[in-house]
MOPAC internal coordinates of N, CA, C and O (Angstrom, degrees):
PM7 1SCF
backbone

  N    0.0000 0     0.00 0     0.00 0    0    0    0
  C    1.4368 1     0.00 0     0.00 0    1    0    0
  C    1.5086 1   111.27 1     0.00 0    2    1    0
  O    1.2310 1   120.89 1     3.71 1    3    2    1
  N    1.3061 1   115.90 1  -176.29 1    3    2    1
  C    1.4632 1   120.55 1  -179.68 1    5    3    2
  C    1.5264 1   111.67 1   -66.31 1    6    5    3
  O    1.2310 1   120.83 1   -31.60 1    7    6    5
  N    1.3081 1   116.02 1   148.40 1    7    6    5
  C    1.4618 1   121.56 1   176.43 1    9    7    6
  C    1.5289 1   108.00 1  -127.10 1   10    9    7
  O    1.2310 1   121.03 1   -22.55 1   11   10    9
  N    1.3154 1   115.63 1   157.45 1   11   10    9
  C    1.4627 1   119.84 1   178.71 1   13   11   10
  C    1.5259 1   110.17 1   -73.31 1   14   13   11
  O    1.2310 1   121.00 1   -13.40 1   15   14   13
  N    1.3140 1   115.69 1   166.60 1   15   14   13
  C    1.4643 1   120.60 1   175.79 1   17   15   14
  C    1.5265 1   109.54 1   -60.32 1   18   17   15
  O    1.2310 1   120.59 1   136.77 1   19   18   17
  N    1.3389 1   116.47 1   -43.23 1   19   18   17
  C    1.4707 1   120.89 1  -179.91 1   21   19   18
  C    1.5311 1   110.83 1   -60.55 1   22   21   19
  O    1.2310 1   120.56 1   134.80 1   23   22   21
  N    1.3158 1   116.53 1   -45.20 1   23   22   21
  C    1.4684 1   119.87 1   179.12 1   25   23   22
  C    1.5181 1   110.96 1   -63.43 1   26   25   23
  O    1.2310 1   120.25 1   143.84 1   27   26   25
  N    1.3361 1   117.13 1   -36.16 1   27   26   25
  C    1.4644 1   119.44 1  -178.58 1   29   27   26
  C    1.5270 1   110.92 1   -64.11 1   30   29   27
  O    1.2310 1   119.88 1   143.46 1   31   30   29
  N    1.3446 1   117.84 1   -36.54 1   31   30   29
  C    1.4645 1   120.38 1   176.77 1   33   31   30
  C    1.5245 1   110.83 1   -67.84 1   34   33   31
  O    1.2310 1   120.59 1   140.53 1   35   34   33
  N    1.3174 1   116.47 1   -39.47 1   35   34   33
  C    1.4609 1   120.67 1   177.78 1   37   35   34
  C    1.5346 1   109.95 1   -61.51 1   38   37   35
  O    1.2310 1   120.88 1   131.04 1   39   38   37
  N    1.3220 1   115.92 1   -48.96 1   39   38   37
  C    1.4610 1   120.12 1  -179.78 1   41   39   38
  C    1.5276 1   111.58 1   -63.25 1   42   41   39
  O    1.2310 1   120.24 1   142.78 1   43   42   41
  N    1.3397 1   117.15 1   -37.22 1   43   42   41
  C    1.4552 1   121.32 1   177.40 1   45   43   42
  C    1.5247 1   109.91 1   -59.46 1   46   45   43
  O    1.2310 1   120.49 1   130.64 1   47   46   45
  N    1.3376 1   116.66 1   -49.36 1   47   46   45
  C    1.4703 1   121.10 1  -179.85 1   49   47   46
  C    1.5234 1   110.46 1   -61.67 1   50   49   47
  O    1.2310 1   120.42 1   136.30 1   51   50   49
  N    1.3011 1   116.79 1   -43.70 1   51   50   49
  C    1.4674 1   120.53 1   179.82 1   53   51   50
  C    1.5255 1   110.94 1   -63.59 1   54   53   51
  O    1.2310 1   120.66 1   131.01 1   55   54   53
  N    1.3174 1   116.33 1   -48.99 1   55   54   53
  C    1.4696 1   120.88 1  -174.93 1   57   55   54
  C    1.5303 1   113.05 1   -70.40 1   58   57   55
  O    1.2310 1   119.55 1   156.40 1   59   58   57
  N    1.3325 1   118.46 1   -23.60 1   59   58   57
  C    1.4655 1   121.80 1   179.22 1   61   59   58
  C    1.5174 1   112.38 1   -92.98 1   62   61   59
  O    1.2310 1   119.97 1  -177.21 1   63   62   61
  N    1.3378 1   117.67 1     2.79 1   63   62   61
  C    1.4526 1   120.98 1   176.71 1   65   63   62
  C    1.5195 1   114.42 1    79.98 1   66   65   63
  O    1.2310 1   120.39 1  -166.87 1   67   66   65
  N    1.3172 1   116.87 1    13.13 1   67   66   65
  C    1.4658 1   119.55 1  -179.20 1   69   67   66
  C    1.5224 1   110.81 1   -64.91 1   70   69   67
  O    1.2310 1   120.06 1   138.17 1   71   70   69
  N    1.3139 1   117.50 1   -41.83 1   71   70   69
  C    1.4655 1   120.22 1   178.03 1   73   71   70
  C    1.5278 1   110.76 1   -64.27 1   74   73   71
  O    1.2310 1   120.51 1   138.73 1   75   74   73
  N    1.3148 1   116.62 1   -41.27 1   75   74   73
  C    1.4725 1   120.32 1  -179.72 1   77   75   74
  C    1.5245 1   111.20 1   -63.03 1   78   77   75
  O    1.2310 1   120.46 1   146.63 1   79   78   77
  N    1.3188 1   116.72 1   -33.37 1   79   78   77
  C    1.4682 1   120.97 1  -178.76 1   81   79   78
  C    1.5306 1   112.58 1   -77.82 1   82   81   79
  O    1.2310 1   120.43 1   166.62 1   83   82   81
  N    1.3203 1   116.79 1   -13.38 1   83   82   81
  C    1.4684 1   121.45 1  -177.16 1   85   83   82
  C    1.5280 1   109.04 1  -132.91 1   86   85   83
  O    1.2310 1   120.34 1   -98.21 1   87   86   85
  N    1.3314 1   116.96 1    81.79 1   87   86   85
  C    1.4628 1   120.70 1  -176.51 1   89   87   86
  C    1.5312 1   112.52 1   -53.86 1   90   89   87
  O    1.2310 1   121.32 1   -41.81 1   91   90   89
  N    1.3118 1   115.07 1   138.19 1   91   90   89
  C    1.4550 1   121.53 1   178.08 1   93   91   90
  C    1.5114 1   114.75 1    91.73 1   94   93   91
  O    1.2310 1   119.94 1   161.28 1   95   94   93
  N    1.3230 1   117.72 1   -18.72 1   95   94   93
  C    1.4586 1   120.01 1  -176.84 1   97   95   94
  C    1.5262 1   111.16 1   -70.88 1   98   97   95
  O    1.2310 1   119.55 1   138.57 1   99   98   97
  N    1.3111 1   118.46 1   -41.43 1   99   98   97
  C    1.4658 1   120.25 1  -177.58 1  101   99   98
  C    1.5265 1   111.25 1   -60.23 1  102  101   99
  O    1.2310 1   119.97 1   142.19 1  103  102  101
  N    1.3265 1   117.67 1   -37.81 1  103  102  101
  C    1.4567 1   120.81 1  -179.35 1  105  103  102
  C    1.5333 1   111.66 1   -68.63 1  106  105  103
  O    1.2310 1   120.12 1   157.51 1  107  106  105
  N    1.3288 1   117.38 1   -22.49 1  107  106  105
  C    1.4645 1   121.81 1   179.75 1  109  107  106
  C    1.5271 1   112.13 1   -97.70 1  110  109  107
  O    1.2310 1   120.34 1   179.01 1  111  110  109
  N    1.3213 1   116.96 1    -0.99 1  111  110  109
  C    1.4568 1   120.78 1  -175.16 1  113  111  110
  C    1.5179 1   110.74 1   -91.23 1  114  113  111
  O    1.2310 1   121.17 1   -47.46 1  115  114  113
  N    1.3146 1   115.36 1   132.54 1  115  114  113
  C    1.4587 1   121.74 1   175.57 1  117  115  114
  C    1.5210 1   107.96 1  -139.63 1  118  117  115
  O    1.2310 1   120.44 1    -9.76 1  119  118  117
  N    1.2851 1   116.76 1   170.24 1  119  118  117
  C    1.4632 1   119.91 1   178.16 1  121  119  118
  C    1.5226 1   109.20 1  -133.27 1  122  121  119
  O    1.2310 1   121.26 1   -18.60 1  123  122  121
  N    1.2991 1   115.19 1   161.40 1  123  122  121
  C    1.4596 1   122.99 1   177.82 1  125  123  122
  C    1.5215 1   105.91 1  -116.93 1  126  125  123
  O    1.2310 1   120.34 1   -55.96 1  127  126  125
  N    1.3145 1   116.95 1   124.04 1  127  126  125
  C    1.4670 1   121.32 1  -167.23 1  129  127  126
  C    1.5266 1   115.37 1  -104.93 1  130  129  127
  O    1.2310 1   119.03 1  -179.62 1  131  130  129
  N    1.3236 1   119.45 1     0.38 1  131  130  129
  C    1.4567 1   119.14 1  -167.60 1  133  131  130
  C    1.5316 1   116.17 1  -113.49 1  134  133  131
  O    1.2310 1   119.65 1   168.89 1  135  134  133
  N    1.3162 1   118.27 1   -11.11 1  135  134  133
  C    1.4641 1   120.71 1  -177.62 1  137  135  134
  C    1.5254 1   111.38 1   -63.17 1  138  137  135
  O    1.2310 1   121.38 1   -39.04 1  139  138  137
  N    1.3379 1   114.96 1   140.96 1  139  138  137
  C    1.4612 1   120.98 1  -179.92 1  141  139  138
  C    1.5174 1   113.36 1  -113.09 1  142  141  139
  O    1.2310 1   120.31 1   168.73 1  143  142  141
  N    1.3363 1   117.01 1   -11.27 1  143  142  141
  C    1.4552 1   120.00 1  -179.32 1  145  143  142
  C    1.5276 1   108.57 1  -154.39 1  146  145  143
  O    1.2310 1   120.48 1    -0.31 1  147  146  145
  N    1.3251 1   116.69 1   179.69 1  147  146  145
  C    1.4631 1   119.72 1  -174.18 1  149  147  146
  C    1.5290 1   112.55 1   -65.58 1  150  149  147
  O    1.2310 1   119.77 1   144.57 1  151  150  149
  N    1.3154 1   118.05 1   -35.43 1  151  150  149
  C    1.4658 1   120.52 1   177.31 1  153  151  150
  C    1.5308 1   109.98 1   -62.59 1  154  153  151
  O    1.2310 1   120.42 1   132.58 1  155  154  153
  N    1.3122 1   116.80 1   -47.42 1  155  154  153
  C    1.4614 1   120.19 1   178.94 1  157  155  154
  C    1.5225 1   111.44 1   -67.73 1  158  157  155
  O    1.2310 1   119.71 1   146.86 1  159  158  157
  N    1.3301 1   118.15 1   -33.14 1  159  158  157
  C    1.4705 1   120.15 1   176.33 1  161  159  158
  C    1.5232 1   110.16 1   -56.28 1  162  161  159
  O    1.2310 1   120.57 1   131.72 1  163  162  161
  N    1.3205 1   116.52 1   -48.28 1  163  162  161
  C    1.4585 1   120.96 1  -178.70 1  165  163  162
  C    1.5248 1   111.16 1   -69.65 1  166  165  163
  O    1.2310 1   120.32 1   128.54 1  167  166  165
  N    1.3217 1   116.99 1   -51.46 1  167  166  165
  C    1.4634 1   121.11 1  -176.27 1  169  167  166
  C    1.5359 1   111.50 1   -62.25 1  170  169  167
  O    1.2310 1   120.54 1   130.96 1  171  170  169
  N    1.3189 1   116.57 1   -49.04 1  171  170  169
  C    1.4651 1   119.68 1  -177.83 1  173  171  170
  C    1.5268 1   111.85 1   -67.32 1  174  173  171
  O    1.2310 1   120.15 1   146.96 1  175  174  173
  N    1.3288 1   117.32 1   -33.04 1  175  174  173
  C    1.4673 1   119.70 1   177.65 1  177  175  174
  C    1.5258 1   110.69 1   -64.97 1  178  177  175
  O    1.2310 1   120.26 1   138.48 1  179  178  177
  N    1.3291 1   117.12 1   -41.52 1  179  178  177
  C    1.4648 1   120.40 1   177.46 1  181  179  178
  C    1.5301 1   109.89 1   -64.48 1  182  181  179
  O    1.2310 1   120.45 1   138.44 1  183  182  181
  N    1.3232 1   116.74 1   -41.56 1  183  182  181
  C    1.4634 1   120.10 1   178.52 1  185  183  182
  C    1.5325 1   111.50 1   -65.91 1  186  185  183
  O    1.2310 1   120.41 1   141.71 1  187  186  185
  N    1.3143 1   116.83 1   -38.29 1  187  186  185
  C    1.4756 1   120.86 1   178.38 1  189  187  186
  C    1.5255 1   109.99 1   -65.13 1  190  189  187
  O    1.2310 1   120.43 1   139.37 1  191  190  189
  N    1.3242 1   116.78 1   -40.63 1  191  190  189
  C    1.4628 1   120.25 1   176.85 1  193  191  190
  C    1.5230 1   109.83 1   -58.60 1  194  193  191
  O    1.2310 1   120.53 1   133.33 1  195  194  193
  N    1.3201 1   116.59 1   -46.67 1  195  194  193
  C    1.4652 1   121.04 1   179.31 1  197  195  194
  C    1.5288 1   110.62 1   -61.74 1  198  197  195
  O    1.2310 1   120.44 1   137.85 1  199  198  197
  N    1.3205 1   116.77 1   -42.15 1  199  198  197
  C    1.4606 1   121.33 1   178.97 1  201  199  198
  C    1.5349 1   111.21 1   -59.44 1  202  201  199
  O    1.2310 1   120.26 1   140.68 1  203  202  201
  N    1.3133 1   117.11 1   -39.32 1  203  202  201
  C    1.4673 1   121.46 1  -175.98 1  205  203  202
  C    1.5281 1   113.40 1   -83.82 1  206  205  203
  O    1.2310 1   120.01 1   152.26 1  207  206  205
  N    1.3312 1   117.59 1   -27.74 1  207  206  205
  C    1.4665 1   119.89 1  -173.12 1  209  207  206
  C    1.5218 1   114.04 1  -114.57 1  210  209  207
  O    1.2310 1   120.46 1   162.04 1  211  210  209
  N    1.3257 1   116.73 1   -17.96 1  211  210  209
  C    1.4526 1   120.09 1  -177.32 1  213  211  210
  C    1.5207 1   113.62 1    80.58 1  214  213  211
  O    1.2310 1   119.93 1  -170.06 1  215  214  213
  N    1.3181 1   117.74 1     9.94 1  215  214  213
  C    1.4606 1   121.12 1   179.18 1  217  215  214
  C    1.5290 1   109.91 1  -146.22 1  218  217  215
  O    1.2310 1   121.21 1   -15.07 1  219  218  217
  N    1.3082 1   115.30 1   164.93 1  219  218  217
  C    1.4597 1   120.62 1   175.96 1  221  219  218
  C    1.5299 1   108.59 1   -82.05 1  222  221  219
  O    1.2310 1   119.92 1   -29.69 1  223  222  221
  N    1.3332 1   117.75 1   150.31 1  223  222  221
  C    1.4721 1   119.04 1   177.03 1  225  223  222
  C    1.5207 1   111.24 1   -68.12 1  226  225  223
  O    1.2310 1   120.83 1   -32.52 1  227  226  225
  N    1.3170 1   116.03 1   147.48 1  227  226  225
  C    1.4648 1   120.75 1   176.00 1  229  227  226
  C    1.5238 1   111.07 1   -72.61 1  230  229  227
  O    1.2310 1   120.81 1   147.86 1  231  230  229
  N    1.3153 1   116.06 1   -32.14 1  231  230  229
  C    1.4638 1   121.05 1   177.35 1  233  231  230
  C    1.5183 1   108.59 1  -152.62 1  234  233  231
  O    1.2310 1   121.25 1   -15.96 1  235  234  233
  N    1.3145 1   115.21 1   164.04 1  235  234  233
  C    1.4666 1   122.07 1   179.29 1  237  235  234
  C    1.5195 1   106.99 1  -131.00 1  238  237  235
  O    1.2310 1   120.58 1   -49.55 1  239  238  237
  N    1.3119 1   116.50 1   130.45 1  239  238  237
  C    1.4579 1   121.44 1   175.76 1  241  239  238
  C    1.5205 1   108.22 1  -110.60 1  242  241  239
  O    1.2310 1   120.89 1   -55.33 1  243  242  241
  N    1.3057 1   115.91 1   124.67 1  243  242  241
  C    1.4588 1   121.70 1   178.75 1  245  243  242
  C    1.5253 1   107.71 1  -106.59 1  246  245  243
  O    1.2310 1   120.68 1   -53.06 1  247  246  245
  N    1.3043 1   116.30 1   126.94 1  247  246  245
  C    1.4626 1   121.93 1   176.50 1  249  247  246
  C    1.5201 1   106.70 1  -109.02 1  250  249  247
  O    1.2310 1   120.81 1   -56.99 1  251  250  249
  N    1.3088 1   116.05 1   123.01 1  251  250  249
  C    1.4581 1   118.17 1  -178.54 1  253  251  250
  C    1.5154 1   111.52 1  -173.79 1  254  253  251
  O    1.2310 1   121.83 1    13.74 1  255  254  253
  N    1.3067 1   114.10 1  -166.26 1  255  254  253
  C    1.4574 1   121.45 1  -178.17 1  257  255  254
  C    1.5269 1   110.04 1   -77.23 1  258  257  255
  O    1.2310 1   120.25 1   -39.41 1  259  258  257
  N    1.3439 1   117.13 1   140.59 1  259  258  257
  C    1.4691 1   120.13 1   179.84 1  261  259  258
  C    1.5365 1   113.47 1   -55.90 1  262  261  259
  O    1.2310 1   119.75 1   145.27 1  263  262  261
  N    1.3295 1   118.08 1   -34.73 1  263  262  261
  C    1.4622 1   119.59 1  -177.52 1  265  263  262
  C    1.5303 1   112.27 1   -68.46 1  266  265  263
  O    1.2310 1   119.75 1   167.09 1  267  266  265
  N    1.3321 1   118.09 1   -12.91 1  267  266  265
  C    1.4665 1   121.32 1   178.13 1  269  267  266
  C    1.5266 1   112.84 1   -94.46 1  270  269  267
  O    1.2310 1   119.84 1   178.22 1  271  270  269
  N    1.3302 1   117.92 1    -1.78 1  271  270  269
  C    1.4607 1   120.59 1  -174.35 1  273  271  270
  C    1.5290 1   112.31 1   -58.29 1  274  273  271
  O    1.2310 1   119.69 1   131.77 1  275  274  273
  N    1.3160 1   118.20 1   -48.23 1  275  274  273
  C    1.4704 1   120.80 1  -178.87 1  277  275  274
  C    1.5228 1   110.60 1   -61.41 1  278  277  275
  O    1.2310 1   120.51 1   141.64 1  279  278  277
  N    1.3184 1   116.63 1   -38.36 1  279  278  277
  C    1.4636 1   120.53 1   178.77 1  281  279  278
  C    1.5243 1   110.27 1   -61.58 1  282  281  279
  O    1.2310 1   120.08 1   133.42 1  283  282  281
  N    1.3331 1   117.45 1   -46.58 1  283  282  281
  C    1.4649 1   119.80 1  -179.22 1  285  283  282
  C    1.5267 1   111.65 1   -68.71 1  286  285  283
  O    1.2310 1   119.85 1   147.05 1  287  286  285
  N    1.3236 1   117.90 1   -32.95 1  287  286  285
  C    1.4616 1   119.79 1   175.54 1  289  287  286
  C    1.5333 1   109.94 1   -62.02 1  290  289  287
  O    1.2310 1   120.33 1   137.57 1  291  290  289
  N    1.3189 1   116.97 1   -42.43 1  291  290  289
  C    1.4710 1   120.90 1   177.73 1  293  291  290
  C    1.5206 1   110.96 1   -65.62 1  294  293  291
  O    1.2310 1   120.64 1   137.55 1  295  294  293
  N    1.3207 1   116.38 1   -42.45 1  295  294  293
  C    1.4722 1   119.93 1   177.78 1  297  295  294
  C    1.5293 1   110.10 1   -62.02 1  298  297  295
  O    1.2310 1   120.66 1   136.96 1  299  298  297
  N    1.3302 1   116.35 1   -43.04 1  299  298  297
  C    1.4749 1   120.28 1  -179.20 1  301  299  298
  C    1.5259 1   110.55 1   -60.65 1  302  301  299
  O    1.2310 1   120.57 1   138.21 1  303  302  301
  N    1.3081 1   116.52 1   -41.79 1  303  302  301
  C    1.4755 1   119.74 1   178.17 1  305  303  302
  C    1.5238 1   109.94 1   -63.26 1  306  305  303
  O    1.2310 1   120.46 1   140.35 1  307  306  305
  N    1.3290 1   116.72 1   -39.65 1  307  306  305
  C    1.4620 1   120.93 1  -178.46 1  309  307  306
  C    1.5341 1   112.22 1   -67.28 1  310  309  307
  O    1.2310 1   120.11 1   145.81 1  311  310  309
  N    1.3197 1   117.40 1   -34.19 1  311  310  309
  C    1.4713 1   119.95 1  -177.45 1  313  311  310
  C    1.5281 1   111.69 1  -104.74 1  314  313  311
  O    1.2310 1   120.62 1  -170.27 1  315  314  313
  N    1.3454 1   116.42 1     9.73 1  315  314  313
  C    1.4617 1   121.95 1   177.85 1  317  315  314
  C    1.5172 1   112.87 1    58.57 1  318  317  315
  O    1.2310 1   120.84 1  -135.75 1  319  318  317
  N    1.3307 1   115.99 1    44.25 1  319  318  317
  C    1.4680 1   122.66 1   175.02 1  321  319  318
  C    1.5263 1   106.73 1  -118.02 1  322  321  319
  O    1.2310 1   120.32 1   -16.85 1  323  322  321
  N    1.3042 1   116.99 1   163.15 1  323  322  321
  C    1.4613 1   121.21 1   179.63 1  325  323  322
  C    1.5140 1   110.85 1  -126.99 1  326  325  323
  O    1.2310 1   119.79 1   -85.51 1  327  326  325
  N    1.3455 1   118.01 1    94.49 1  327  326  325
  C    1.4788 1   117.81 1   178.15 1  329  327  326
  C    1.5105 1   111.84 1   -74.24 1  330  329  327
  O    1.2310 1   120.10 1   180.00 1  331  330  329

């Protein structure tokens, strides 16, 4: 059946042997399934990290298109994260 975008990246890494090449990474990998836009992607990812680790991330790295950089900077300020 259909899978989320987050799940598709997980399956891609698994199926291409990325997890096998980096021991321990698969056990630390999780996904966030509910975001509907870039603001929610950032906010929910930070919340998911907290849910899994019990702490806030020290930093956040956003990988994306250069034209979205200003948007993510604004989102980061709104959710008190630092990409």
